[in-house]
LUMTOR-259990 format. One record per residue (C-alpha): residue number from 1; residue in three letters; x, y negated, z. Coordinates in pm, whole numbers. Layout:
(atom NUM,ALA,(X,Y,Z))
...
//
This chain:
(atom 1,UNK,(2809,543,1243))
(atom 2,UNK,(2791,277,968))
(atom 3,UNK,(3060,295,702))
(atom 4,UNK,(3069,-83,668))
(atom 5,UNK,(3151,-341,933))
(atom 6,UNK,(2848,-497,1095))
(atom 7,UNK,(2859,-876,1107))
(atom 8,UNK,(2724,-1078,1395))
(atom 9,UNK,(2376,-1113,1252))
(atom 10,UNK,(2376,-998,891))
(atom 11,UNK,(2439,-1096,532))
(atom 12,UNK,(2378,-1450,412))
(atom 13,UNK,(2043,-1536,260))
(atom 14,UNK,(2207,-1637,-66))
(atom 15,UNK,(2342,-1285,-121))
(atom 16,UNK,(2005,-1131,-46))
(atom 17,UNK,(1804,-1269,-338))
(atom 18,UNK,(1732,-1167,-695))
(atom 19,UNK,(1940,-1384,-928))
(atom 20,UNK,(1775,-1639,-1151))
(atom 21,UNK,(1899,-1708,-1502))
(atom 22,UNK,(2201,-1525,-1639))
(atom 23,UNK,(2293,-1196,-1467))
(atom 24,UNK,(2637,-1048,-1426))
(atom 25,UNK,(2739,-766,-1661))
(atom 26,UNK,(2709,-505,-1384))
(atom 27,UNK,(2370,-632,-1274))
(atom 28,UNK,(2249,-635,-1634))
(atom 29,UNK,(2367,-276,-1684))
(atom 30,UNK,(2156,-154,-1395))
(atom 31,UNK,(1857,-351,-1527))
(atom 32,UNK,(1881,-151,-1848))
(atom 33,UNK,(1925,183,-1670))
(atom 34,UNK,(1561,276,-1584))
(atom 35,UNK,(1432,223,-1938))
(atom 36,UNK,(1739,391,-2087))
(atom 37,UNK,(1688,707,-1882))
(atom 38,UNK,(1309,710,-1925))
(atom 39,UNK,(1312,672,-2301))
(atom 40,UNK,(1600,920,-2334))
(atom 41,UNK,(1412,1178,-2127))
(atom 42,UNK,(1109,1144,-2356))
(atom 43,UNK,(1310,1149,-2679))
(atom 44,UNK,(1493,1466,-2571))
(atom 45,UNK,(1164,1655,-2609))
(atom 46,UNK,(1168,1571,-2981))
(atom 47,UNK,(1543,1575,-3047))
(atom 48,UNK,(1657,1890,-2864))
(atom 49,UNK,(1435,2131,-3067))
(atom 50,UNK,(1616,2019,-3385))
(atom 51,UNK,(1938,2164,-3245))
(atom 52,UNK,(1816,2436,-3011))
(atom 53,UNK,(1446,2508,-2955))
(atom 54,UNK,(1536,2739,-2669))
(atom 55,UNK,(1735,2464,-2494))
(atom 56,UNK,(1442,2228,-2544))
(atom 57,UNK,(1207,2486,-2395))
(atom 58,UNK,(1436,2522,-2095))
(atom 59,UNK,(1443,2145,-2051))
(atom 60,UNK,(1064,2118,-2055))
(atom 61,UNK,(1019,2417,-1823))
(atom 62,UNK,(1266,2265,-1578))
(atom 63,UNK,(1065,1942,-1569))
(atom 64,UNK,(735,2130,-1538))
(atom 65,UNK,(876,2354,-1264))
(atom 66,UNK,(1003,2059,-1061))
(atom 67,UNK,(669,1881,-1091))
(atom 68,UNK,(483,2200,-997))
(atom 69,UNK,(685,2221,-676))
(atom 70,UNK,(620,1854,-608))
(atom 71,UNK,(248,1895,-668))
(atom 72,UNK,(224,2179,-415))
(atom 73,UNK,(441,1995,-164))
(atom 74,UNK,(243,1677,-227))
(atom 75,UNK,(-87,1849,-152))
(atom 76,UNK,(56,1979,177))
(atom 77,UNK,(184,1633,273))
(atom 78,UNK,(-145,1475,166))
(atom 79,UNK,(-332,1710,398))
(atom 80,UNK,(-92,1627,682))
(atom 81,UNK,(-127,1254,618))
(atom 82,UNK,(-505,1280,610))
(atom 83,UNK,(-515,1474,939))
(atom 84,UNK,(-298,1211,1107))
(atom 85,UNK,(-517,937,967))
(atom 86,UNK,(-832,1098,1106))
(atom 87,UNK,(-671,1168,1442))
(atom 88,UNK,(-526,816,1476))
(atom 89,UNK,(-856,654,1378))
(atom 90,UNK,(-1025,826,1675))
(atom 91,UNK,(-784,677,1928))
(atom 92,UNK,(-885,378,2138))
(atom 93,UNK,(-558,190,2087))
(atom 94,UNK,(-670,-98,2307))
(atom 95,UNK,(-700,152,2594))
(atom 96,UNK,(-346,273,2530))
(atom 97,UNK,(-225,-86,2536))
(atom 98,UNK,(-408,-125,2865))
(atom 99,UNK,(-218,179,2996))
(atom 100,UNK,(109,8,2905))
(atom 101,UNK,(-2,-312,3075))
(atom 102,UNK,(-101,-125,3392))
(atom 103,UNK,(234,53,3396))
(atom 104,UNK,(424,-274,3359))
(atom 105,UNK,(211,-424,3635))
(atom 106,UNK,(293,-131,3863))
(atom 107,UNK,(-65,-6,3880))
(atom 108,UNK,(-211,340,3846))
(atom 109,UNK,(-298,456,3494))
(atom 110,UNK,(-612,666,3435))
(atom 111,UNK,(-554,992,3247))
(atom 112,UNK,(-580,988,2869))
(atom 113,UNK,(-792,1246,2680))
(atom 114,UNK,(-597,1571,2677))
(atom 115,UNK,(-616,1645,2304))
(atom 116,UNK,(-601,1298,2153))
(atom 117,UNK,(-348,1192,1889))
(atom 118,UNK,(10,1218,2018))
(atom 119,UNK,(-98,1209,2379))
(atom 120,UNK,(228,1374,2491))
(atom 121,UNK,(428,1096,2326))
(atom 122,UNK,(205,843,2502))
(atom 123,UNK,(277,999,2842))
(atom 124,UNK,(650,1002,2768))
(atom 125,UNK,(638,636,2668))
(atom 126,UNK,(464,542,2992))
(atom 127,UNK,(732,729,3187))
(atom 128,UNK,(1008,542,2998))
(atom 129,UNK,(836,210,3063))
(atom 130,UNK,(806,290,3433))
(atom 131,UNK,(1178,372,3446))
(atom 132,UNK,(1290,61,3255))
(atom 133,UNK,(1008,-198,3248))
(atom 134,UNK,(1233,-490,3148))
(atom 135,UNK,(1293,-337,2804))
(atom 136,UNK,(927,-351,2704))
(atom 137,UNK,(706,-655,2637))
(atom 138,UNK,(368,-682,2803))
(atom 139,UNK,(78,-634,2556))
(atom 140,UNK,(-80,-959,2674))
(atom 141,UNK,(233,-1148,2563))
(atom 142,UNK,(201,-1042,2200))
(atom 143,UNK,(41,-1259,1935))
(atom 144,UNK,(-69,-1149,1589))
(atom 145,UNK,(-24,-1400,1309))
(atom 146,UNK,(-219,-1305,998))
(atom 147,UNK,(-121,-1473,671))
(atom 148,UNK,(-408,-1438,423))
(atom 149,UNK,(-291,-1514,69))
(atom 150,UNK,(-538,-1668,-175))
(atom 151,UNK,(-518,-1832,-514))
(atom 152,UNK,(-857,-1940,-650))
(atom 153,UNK,(-1087,-1668,-518))
(atom 154,UNK,(-1442,-1772,-425))
(atom 155,UNK,(-1577,-1790,-72))
(atom 156,UNK,(-1772,-1464,-113))
(atom 157,UNK,(-1444,-1274,-176))
(atom 158,UNK,(-1242,-1421,114))
(atom 159,UNK,(-1512,-1450,380))
(atom 160,UNK,(-1548,-1072,443))
(atom 161,UNK,(-1174,-1051,516))
(atom 162,UNK,(-1186,-1333,771))
(atom 163,UNK,(-1507,-1198,921))
(atom 164,UNK,(-1349,-853,947))
(atom 165,UNK,(-1059,-999,1145))
(atom 166,UNK,(-1306,-1124,1404))
(atom 167,UNK,(-1453,-771,1429))
(atom 168,UNK,(-1125,-608,1532))
(atom 169,UNK,(-1071,-475,1883))
(atom 170,UNK,(-791,-729,1937))
(atom 171,UNK,(-915,-1038,2123))
(atom 172,UNK,(-946,-1349,1909))
(atom 173,UNK,(-720,-1530,2157))
(atom 174,UNK,(-431,-1319,2028))
(atom 175,UNK,(-497,-1381,1657))
(atom 176,UNK,(-346,-1672,1463))
(atom 177,UNK,(-494,-1704,1114))
(atom 178,UNK,(-295,-1881,844))
(atom 179,UNK,(-487,-1913,519))
(atom 180,UNK,(-217,-1958,254))
(atom 181,UNK,(-376,-2093,-62))
(atom 182,UNK,(-238,-2242,-380))
(atom 183,UNK,(-255,-2603,-487))
(atom 184,UNK,(-293,-2454,-837))
(atom 185,UNK,(-630,-2320,-721))
(atom 186,UNK,(-777,-2667,-761))
(atom 187,UNK,(-1044,-2856,-574))
(atom 188,UNK,(-1278,-2558,-551))
(atom 189,UNK,(-1015,-2359,-360))
(atom 190,UNK,(-967,-2658,-128))
(atom 191,UNK,(-1340,-2667,-54))
(atom 192,UNK,(-1343,-2291,3))
(atom 193,UNK,(-1055,-2318,251))
(atom 194,UNK,(-1227,-2595,446))
(atom 195,UNK,(-1554,-2399,453))
(atom 196,UNK,(-1377,-2089,584))
(atom 197,UNK,(-1216,-2288,864))
(atom 198,UNK,(-1546,-2450,960))
(atom 199,UNK,(-1723,-2114,964))
(atom 200,UNK,(-1465,-1892,1134))
(atom 201,UNK,(-1207,-2123,1294))
(atom 202,UNK,(-1356,-2107,1644))
(atom 203,UNK,(-1324,-1728,1659))
(atom 204,UNK,(-943,-1727,1676))
(atom 205,UNK,(-661,-1885,1874))
(atom 206,UNK,(-572,-2085,1564))
(atom 207,UNK,(-695,-2119,1208))
(atom 208,UNK,(-442,-2308,1000))
(atom 209,UNK,(-483,-2405,635))
(atom 210,UNK,(-155,-2401,442))
(atom 211,UNK,(-163,-2537,89))
(atom 212,UNK,(133,-2417,-116))
(atom 213,UNK,(249,-2697,-351))
(atom 214,UNK,(295,-2603,-713))
(atom 215,UNK,(620,-2626,-911))
(atom 216,UNK,(861,-2612,-619))
(atom 217,UNK,(1223,-2554,-730))
(atom 218,UNK,(1382,-2208,-743))
(atom 219,UNK,(1066,-2009,-697))
(atom 220,UNK,(826,-1817,-917))
(atom 221,UNK,(461,-1909,-894))
(atom 222,UNK,(324,-1614,-701))
(atom 223,UNK,(232,-1455,-374))
(atom 224,UNK,(587,-1432,-239))
(atom 225,UNK,(643,-1806,-262))
(atom 226,UNK,(297,-1873,-119))
(atom 227,UNK,(331,-1658,193))
(atom 228,UNK,(692,-1769,248))
(atom 229,UNK,(575,-2131,255))
(atom 230,UNK,(309,-2028,507))
(atom 231,UNK,(570,-1834,703))
(atom 232,UNK,(775,-2149,756))
(atom 233,UNK,(463,-2328,878))
(atom 234,UNK,(402,-2039,1117))
(atom 235,UNK,(756,-2069,1252))
(atom 236,UNK,(698,-2442,1311))
(atom 237,UNK,(368,-2364,1483))
(atom 238,UNK,(534,-2107,1710))
(atom 239,UNK,(807,-2353,1809))
(atom 240,UNK,(556,-2631,1875))
(atom 241,UNK,(336,-2410,2092))
(atom 242,UNK,(615,-2236,2284))
(atom 243,UNK,(562,-1892,2128))
(atom 244,UNK,(857,-1655,2137))
(atom 245,UNK,(916,-1532,1778))
(atom 246,UNK,(1014,-1193,1923))
(atom 247,UNK,(657,-1150,2043))
(atom 248,UNK,(477,-1267,1729))
(atom 249,UNK,(381,-993,1483))
(atom 250,UNK,(316,-1122,1132))
(atom 251,UNK,(76,-936,904))
(atom 252,UNK,(28,-1035,541))
(atom 253,UNK,(-308,-970,376))
(atom 254,UNK,(-450,-1022,32))
(atom 255,UNK,(-773,-1214,51))
(atom 256,UNK,(-986,-901,-12))
(atom 257,UNK,(-817,-683,254))
(atom 258,UNK,(-1005,-559,558))
(atom 259,UNK,(-798,-414,845))
(atom 260,UNK,(-933,-119,1038))
(atom 261,UNK,(-1093,-232,1363))
(atom 262,UNK,(-802,-115,1583))
(atom 263,UNK,(-521,-195,1337))
(atom 264,UNK,(-360,-477,1536))
(atom 265,UNK,(-378,-279,1861))
(atom 266,UNK,(-215,18,1690))
(atom 267,UNK,(62,-203,1549))
(atom 268,UNK,(118,-361,1891))
(atom 269,UNK,(146,-16,2047))
(atom 270,UNK,(404,103,1794))
(atom 271,UNK,(594,-224,1826))
(atom 272,UNK,(621,-189,2203))
(atom 273,UNK,(726,176,2168))
(atom 274,UNK,(1024,83,1946))
(atom 275,UNK,(1347,-19,2113))
(atom 276,UNK,(1511,-198,1816))
(atom 277,UNK,(1201,-397,1727))
(atom 278,UNK,(1356,-660,1503))
(atom 279,UNK,(1482,-393,1263))
(atom 280,UNK,(1145,-230,1214))
(atom 281,UNK,(838,-311,1009))
(atom 282,UNK,(499,-145,1025))
(atom 283,UNK,(317,-4,724))
(atom 284,UNK,(-53,86,737))
(atom 285,UNK,(-235,312,492))
(atom 286,UNK,(-373,114,200))
(atom 287,UNK,(-709,268,109))
(atom 288,UNK,(-884,128,-198))
(atom 289,UNK,(-1235,214,-84))
(atom 290,UNK,(-1416,-111,-8))
(atom 291,UNK,(-1589,-121,-347))
(atom 292,UNK,(-1516,231,-469))
(atom 293,UNK,(-1882,302,-548))
(atom 294,UNK,(-1907,-9,-764))
(atom 295,UNK,(-1589,33,-969))
(atom 296,UNK,(-1589,209,-1308))
(atom 297,UNK,(-1467,567,-1331))
(atom 298,UNK,(-1114,500,-1459))
(atom 299,UNK,(-1029,247,-1189))
(atom 300,UNK,(-1187,476,-927))
(atom 301,UNK,(-948,753,-1030))
(atom 302,UNK,(-648,520,-1014))
(atom 303,UNK,(-758,377,-679))
(atom 304,UNK,(-813,726,-535))
(atom 305,UNK,(-472,846,-657))
(atom 306,UNK,(-314,544,-487))
(atom 307,UNK,(-496,636,-165))
(atom 308,UNK,(-351,987,-190))
(atom 309,UNK,(3,859,-240))
(atom 310,UNK,(-23,617,52))
(atom 311,UNK,(-148,895,281))
(atom 312,UNK,(135,1120,163))
(atom 313,UNK,(404,860,232))
(atom 314,UNK,(303,834,597))
(atom 315,UNK,(454,1178,660))
(atom 316,UNK,(769,1110,456))
(atom 317,UNK,(971,865,665))
(atom 318,UNK,(1258,831,417))
(atom 319,UNK,(1022,757,127))
(atom 320,UNK,(807,511,322))
(atom 321,UNK,(862,150,216))
(atom 322,UNK,(678,-176,250))
(atom 323,UNK,(378,-196,22))
(atom 324,UNK,(91,-442,-8))
(atom 325,UNK,(-12,-545,345))
(atom 326,UNK,(237,-479,624))
(atom 327,UNK,(355,-621,957))
(atom 328,UNK,(697,-751,1063))
(atom 329,UNK,(817,-947,1369))
(atom 330,UNK,(849,-1321,1324))
(atom 331,UNK,(1207,-1334,1455))
(atom 332,UNK,(1315,-1089,1184))
(atom 333,UNK,(1132,-1284,914))
(atom 334,UNK,(1295,-1611,1021))
(atom 335,UNK,(1636,-1446,1011))
(atom 336,UNK,(1575,-1284,671))
(atom 337,UNK,(1424,-1595,515))
(atom 338,UNK,(1071,-1451,502))
(atom 339,UNK,(983,-1299,162))
(atom 340,UNK,(1141,-1335,-177))
(atom 341,UNK,(1026,-1630,-388))
(atom 342,UNK,(1183,-1488,-704))
(atom 343,UNK,(989,-1170,-771))
(atom 344,UNK,(631,-1074,-847))
(atom 345,UNK,(663,-760,-629))
(atom 346,UNK,(750,-926,-300))
(atom 347,UNK,(594,-648,-89))
(atom 348,UNK,(811,-359,-205))
(atom 349,UNK,(1111,-590,-243))
(atom 350,UNK,(1077,-688,122))
(atom 351,UNK,(1198,-341,218))
(atom 352,UNK,(1526,-393,32))
(atom 353,UNK,(1574,-748,159))
(atom 354,UNK,(1533,-623,516))
(atom 355,UNK,(1741,-312,454))
(atom 356,UNK,(2040,-507,322))
(atom 357,UNK,(2003,-792,570))
(atom 358,UNK,(2037,-545,856))
(atom 359,UNK,(2313,-352,682))
(atom 360,UNK,(2108,-36,639))
(atom 361,UNK,(1985,-32,1000))
(atom 362,UNK,(1620,-83,910))
(atom 363,UNK,(1319,145,904))
(atom 364,UNK,(950,131,822))
(atom 365,UNK,(723,276,1092))
(atom 366,UNK,(405,442,962))
(atom 367,UNK,(77,311,1100))
(atom 368,UNK,(-176,590,1062))
(atom 369,UNK,(-480,364,1049))
(atom 370,UNK,(-580,187,727))
(atom 371,UNK,(-621,-151,574))
(atom 372,UNK,(-907,-124,328))
(atom 373,UNK,(-868,-286,-10))
(atom 374,UNK,(-1070,-315,-330))
(atom 375,UNK,(-1039,-102,-638))
(atom 376,UNK,(-992,-317,-947))
(atom 377,UNK,(-1326,-461,-1056))
(atom 378,UNK,(-1339,-772,-1272))
(atom 379,UNK,(-1682,-812,-1422))
(atom 380,UNK,(-1733,-599,-1735))
(atom 381,UNK,(-1555,-279,-1830))
(atom 382,UNK,(-1318,-446,-2074))
(atom 383,UNK,(-1216,-713,-1824))
(atom 384,UNK,(-1168,-447,-1556))
(atom 385,UNK,(-943,-235,-1781))
(atom 386,UNK,(-728,-537,-1862))
(atom 387,UNK,(-706,-632,-1494))
(atom 388,UNK,(-611,-274,-1403))
(atom 389,UNK,(-334,-268,-1663))
(atom 390,UNK,(-198,-599,-1535))
(atom 391,UNK,(-202,-479,-1176))
(atom 392,UNK,(-21,-154,-1251))
(atom 393,UNK,(231,-325,-1477))
(atom 394,UNK,(304,-569,-1193))
(atom 395,UNK,(353,-284,-948))
(atom 396,UNK,(575,-91,-1189))
(atom 397,UNK,(789,-401,-1231))
(atom 398,UNK,(933,-284,-902))
(atom 399,UNK,(1193,-131,-1134))
(atom 400,UNK,(1355,-475,-1108))
(atom 401,UNK,(1468,-361,-762))
(atom 402,UNK,(1699,-101,-919))
(atom 403,UNK,(1977,-350,-1009))
(atom 404,UNK,(1923,-538,-681))
(atom 405,UNK,(1975,-218,-481))
(atom 406,UNK,(2270,-115,-698))
(atom 407,UNK,(2438,-449,-628))
(atom 408,UNK,(2383,-405,-255))
(atom 409,UNK,(2514,-48,-250))
(atom 410,UNK,(2789,-46,-513))
(atom 411,UNK,(2871,-415,-554))
(atom 412,UNK,(3174,-604,-437))
(atom 413,UNK,(2997,-721,-121))
(atom 414,UNK,(2848,-390,-16))
(atom 415,UNK,(2573,-431,244))
(atom 416,UNK,(2482,-70,315))
(atom 417,UNK,(2647,254,426))
(atom 418,UNK,(2759,411,98))
(atom 419,UNK,(2606,757,139))
(atom 420,UNK,(2271,641,275))
(atom 421,UNK,(2252,359,22))
(atom 422,UNK,(2332,594,-266))
(atom 423,UNK,(2054,829,-165))
(atom 424,UNK,(1812,536,-145))
(atom 425,UNK,(1926,412,-487))
(atom 426,UNK,(1885,752,-653))
(atom 427,UNK,(1544,797,-492))
(atom 428,UNK,(1429,458,-620))
(atom 429,UNK,(1562,519,-971))
(atom 430,UNK,(1416,869,-989))
(atom 431,UNK,(1075,745,-879))
(atom 432,UNK,(1053,489,-1157))
(atom 433,UNK,(1181,731,-1421))
(atom 434,UNK,(936,1000,-1309))
(atom 435,UNK,(646,756,-1326))
(atom 436,UNK,(737,652,-1679))
(atom 437,UNK,(848,977,-1843))
(atom 438,UNK,(730,1295,-1674))
(atom 439,UNK,(360,1288,-1764))
(atom 440,UNK,(447,1236,-2132))
(atom 441,UNK,(701,1519,-2124))
(atom 442,UNK,(447,1758,-1974))
(atom 443,UNK,(172,1645,-2213))
(atom 444,UNK,(367,1715,-2533))
(atom 445,UNK,(656,1932,-2415))
(atom 446,UNK,(468,2261,-2430))
(atom 447,UNK,(394,2232,-2799))
(atom 448,UNK,(677,2024,-2946))
(atom 449,UNK,(957,2290,-2935))
(atom 450,UNK,(712,2552,-3065))
(atom 451,UNK,(593,2339,-3358))
(atom 452,UNK,(942,2227,-3458))
(atom 453,UNK,(1074,2585,-3437))
(atom 454,UNK,(781,2702,-3649))
(atom 455,UNK,(868,2446,-3916))
(atom 456,UNK,(1233,2552,-3907))
(atom 457,UNK,(1144,2920,-3931))
(atom 458,UNK,(1271,3023,-3586))
(atom 459,UNK,(1153,3330,-3397))
(atom 460,UNK,(1254,3275,-3033))
(atom 461,UNK,(1003,3455,-2808))
(atom 462,UNK,(1039,3210,-2519))
(atom 463,UNK,(962,2913,-2740))
(atom 464,UNK,(659,3091,-2889))
(atom 465,UNK,(519,3135,-2537))
(atom 466,UNK,(585,2775,-2432))
(atom 467,UNK,(229,2640,-2478))
(atom 468,UNK,(91,2928,-2271))
(atom 469,UNK,(358,2904,-2000))
(atom 470,UNK,(313,2530,-1953))
(atom 471,UNK,(-66,2570,-1954))
(atom 472,UNK,(-52,2851,-1698))
(atom 473,UNK,(167,2648,-1462))
(atom 474,UNK,(-68,2353,-1496))
(atom 475,UNK,(-367,2572,-1413))
(atom 476,UNK,(-202,2699,-1096))
(atom 477,UNK,(-111,2341,-1006))
(atom 478,UNK,(-484,2260,-1018))
(atom 479,UNK,(-488,2387,-659))
(atom 480,UNK,(-335,2057,-554))
(atom 481,UNK,(-607,1867,-740))
(atom 482,UNK,(-877,2068,-564))
(atom 483,UNK,(-722,1978,-227))
(atom 484,UNK,(-721,1616,-336))
(atom 485,UNK,(-1090,1638,-429))
(atom 486,UNK,(-1179,1767,-82))
(atom 487,UNK,(-989,1483,81))
(atom 488,UNK,(-1141,1235,-163))
(atom 489,UNK,(-1490,1343,-58))
(atom 490,UNK,(-1404,1299,308))
(atom 491,UNK,(-1255,956,245))
(atom 492,UNK,(-1558,825,58))
(atom 493,UNK,(-1777,576,244))
(atom 494,UNK,(-2151,651,239))
(atom 495,UNK,(-2325,602,-94))
(atom 496,UNK,(-2493,259,-108))
(atom 497,UNK,(-2870,270,-122))
(atom 498,UNK,(-2888,114,-468))
(atom 499,UNK,(-2713,415,-626))
(atom 500,UNK,(-2881,746,-703))
(atom 501,UNK,(-2739,1093,-650))
(atom 502,UNK,(-2623,1082,-1011))
(atom 503,UNK,(-2352,842,-896))
(atom 504,UNK,(-2229,1102,-648))
(atom 505,UNK,(-2200,1358,-927))
(atom 506,UNK,(-2006,1108,-1137))
(atom 507,UNK,(-1765,1050,-849))
(atom 508,UNK,(-1645,1407,-904))
(atom 509,UNK,(-1684,1420,-1281))
(atom 510,UNK,(-1452,1118,-1300))
(atom 511,UNK,(-1152,1343,-1233))
(atom 512,UNK,(-1179,1474,-1589))
(atom 513,UNK,(-1029,1135,-1676))
(atom 514,UNK,(-723,1197,-1461))
(atom 515,UNK,(-490,1290,-1753))
(atom 516,UNK,(-609,982,-1940))
(atom 517,UNK,(-528,753,-1649))
(atom 518,UNK,(-186,909,-1597))
(atom 519,UNK,(-88,862,-1961))
(atom 520,UNK,(-285,552,-2050))
(atom 521,UNK,(-210,347,-1740))
(atom 522,UNK,(63,485,-1512))
(atom 523,UNK,(315,596,-1775))
(atom 524,UNK,(234,315,-2017))
(atom 525,UNK,(266,36,-1763))
(atom 526,UNK,(590,182,-1627))
(atom 527,UNK,(743,203,-1975))
(atom 528,UNK,(618,-147,-2051))
(atom 529,UNK,(779,-296,-1738))
(atom 530,UNK,(1105,-107,-1780))
(atom 531,UNK,(1124,-204,-2146))
(atom 532,UNK,(1087,-570,-2054))
(atom 533,UNK,(1386,-533,-1823))
(atom 534,UNK,(1573,-355,-2101))
(atom 535,UNK,(1514,-648,-2337))
(atom 536,UNK,(1577,-913,-2074))
(atom 537,UNK,(1220,-1041,-2093))
(atom 538,UNK,(1178,-1102,-1722))
(atom 539,UNK,(835,-1140,-1568))
(atom 540,UNK,(834,-1477,-1398))
(atom 541,UNK,(463,-1522,-1345))
(atom 542,UNK,(239,-1353,-1089))
(atom 543,UNK,(-86,-1254,-1260))
(atom 544,UNK,(-353,-1242,-991))
(atom 545,UNK,(-588,-945,-1014))
(atom 546,UNK,(-938,-1073,-1082))
(atom 547,UNK,(-1186,-994,-805))
(atom 548,UNK,(-1563,-975,-844))
(atom 549,UNK,(-1762,-1078,-533))
(atom 550,UNK,(-1939,-781,-374))
(atom 551,UNK,(-2280,-947,-384))
(atom 552,UNK,(-2260,-999,-761))
(atom 553,UNK,(-2159,-638,-817))
(atom 554,UNK,(-2435,-510,-594))
(atom 555,UNK,(-2702,-726,-756))
(atom 556,UNK,(-2599,-603,-1100))
(atom 557,UNK,(-2604,-241,-980))
(atom 558,UNK,(-2945,-288,-823))
(atom 559,UNK,(-3085,-430,-1146))
(atom 560,UNK,(-2943,-136,-1340))
(atom 561,UNK,(-3076,118,-1091))
(atom 562,UNK,(-3420,-40,-1090))
(atom 563,UNK,(-3437,-26,-1468))
(atom 564,UNK,(-3302,327,-1504))
(atom 565,UNK,(-3450,518,-1210))
(atom 566,UNK,(-3803,598,-1108))
(atom 567,UNK,(-3937,465,-781))
(atom 568,UNK,(-3929,818,-641))
(atom 569,UNK,(-3559,844,-714))
(atom 570,UNK,(-3497,512,-546))
(atom 571,UNK,(-3681,621,-233))
(atom 572,UNK,(-3482,944,-235))
(atom 573,UNK,(-3152,759,-234))
(atom 574,UNK,(-3244,604,99))
(atom 575,UNK,(-3163,939,260))
(atom 576,UNK,(-2796,873,318))
(atom 577,UNK,(-2551,1166,338))
(atom 578,UNK,(-2378,1003,635))
(atom 579,UNK,(-2492,744,885))
(atom 580,UNK,(-2402,379,848))
(atom 581,UNK,(-2269,197,1149))
(atom 582,UNK,(-2433,-107,1302))
(atom 583,UNK,(-2207,-336,1100))
(atom 584,UNK,(-2373,-215,779))
(atom 585,UNK,(-2694,-374,905))
(atom 586,UNK,(-2548,-677,1076))
(atom 587,UNK,(-2321,-788,789))
(atom 588,UNK,(-2472,-659,465))
(atom 589,UNK,(-2339,-773,136))
(atom 590,UNK,(-1979,-856,222))
(atom 591,UNK,(-1825,-515,168))
(atom 592,UNK,(-1697,-491,524))
(atom 593,UNK,(-1976,-251,617))
(atom 594,UNK,(-1831,5,378))
(atom 595,UNK,(-1494,0,548))
(atom 596,UNK,(-1639,47,894))
(atom 597,UNK,(-1888,311,783))
(atom 598,UNK,(-1613,501,603))
(atom 599,UNK,(-1481,637,930))
(atom 600,UNK,(-1737,539,1189))
(atom 601,UNK,(-1984,820,1139))
(atom 602,UNK,(-1717,1087,1157))
(atom 603,UNK,(-1520,927,1437))
(atom 604,UNK,(-1782,872,1702))
(atom 605,UNK,(-1823,1231,1829))
(atom 606,UNK,(-1452,1270,1899))
(atom 607,UNK,(-1347,917,1980))
(atom 608,UNK,(-1156,851,2296))
(atom 609,UNK,(-1347,685,2580))
(atom 610,UNK,(-1352,324,2465))
(atom 611,UNK,(-1228,43,2684))
(atom 612,UNK,(-1121,255,2976))
(atom 613,UNK,(-1116,39,3284))
(atom 614,UNK,(-836,61,3539))
(atom 615,UNK,(-932,232,3860))
(atom 616,UNK,(-862,58,4191))
(atom 617,UNK,(-514,107,4331))
//
């Protein structure tokens, strides 16, 4: 039972926003906290040995031991998440929606495949619907509104996303497309938007262009303000066309995202299965695989590690939060005030806005099918490294949620059950501190106490063995990396024909760069973002990650391959390790073929019977 009284609807919108300008003393103290703990944890490695090398060794071993346990547990959860992803991707979710529709219509339902993903839960749901049909919406009544956010990206970047939406198993009559683009994008973005509507508008129930004006008051220039402006237009559209906001599911996409073909059907299924639908959102697996073969090694490693984490979170319900693209009912968004216009990390912040608006009675439901995204690729290597650093520093600025959550849990107007909110707060704080400090502690902690003790003339046996102990634990922990490599290989889409087998070898050799990426990007960007909060230098500008069109990347790769490889090698690369789907031939050059081929070849032998038709009564 909640420890705080539950108001009629929820907290006011004014109390559920990040403050602008001067912060209160308490809020400011919690802004400082992540950087204070992170830097202190790192400095302890160098300060403790001056007083007690043995105590310093114990501190480092404790950190290493905790991370060793987490690595083993993480590899187990990654394997579980991957298995669920593969199983869910084989399900014909449109057929399961048809089963629900038949049950609500009082008609006989054909049997589902006996060993398909969560088939027992599906049968139980059908029984519950049959017993209480009024509590469940009919699948045909649901509409999917897709807000595609764009800034100044070219047509060749956005078109594959829109085209991919028309390839999904959800009928176009149930898809409302809202292209949210920025006035700051200029005339070229305006022409791109008009071209997209002319090309794809007839494939959907609606294709609305929403230009977000620049320099509106009390908002940061960024994605949150853009999609919120589009969200209000969507609410107006729903009212004008008689759409019930309770039956409109809103999905936000970046302009290079490509949903899995059955994503919207899967979301609709999970939405219907939930009883308290307004207080739920739906989080797919973000897989950065669309251009993984084209990206340089360092960004491939970072993208792959992000894939692993997103798969892992699907089996950790308490840790699962909104990230990147996600889905939420329109009635909830209207009540919450859509997304925050005052932060550059509106996706993760949306979890906390929803959590506090509903007084802690809010949960993210995992969707075990993916939305494919691009690894960072921005022209040359230097430009790509800069873009990668900017992206990760923007993500790690999620540390700005720490004071926001603290105010909601411990503030004067508490908006969460104290115990549950405290656990959430500590989990959030620990995650940001771990990202910033732990890899540095492990990297230098094995040697620092030993070297300082050696200079001071100490003789402690434990400290002398520290470099070997830490190294041995790290070697055993390599088991988790090997498991990750196996999953990475199974996640990879087929190698494009313009790459030789050498590229496949490099896809595995790239993992030698893993320590470099952890220290040079993850830890550095986290410390950078936390230090900005410490100094009060708030980030008030959304830096869009540069995106290279797939056709430009492919043409450059083809020129390089033609110059470097013999004609025999090129012919040999045509023998693909896995079979491309039809879409790879029908829509070459837009990147969408990679996303469909990534699972298609492995899914077909075990896929449920597609489009099962109802049998006569």
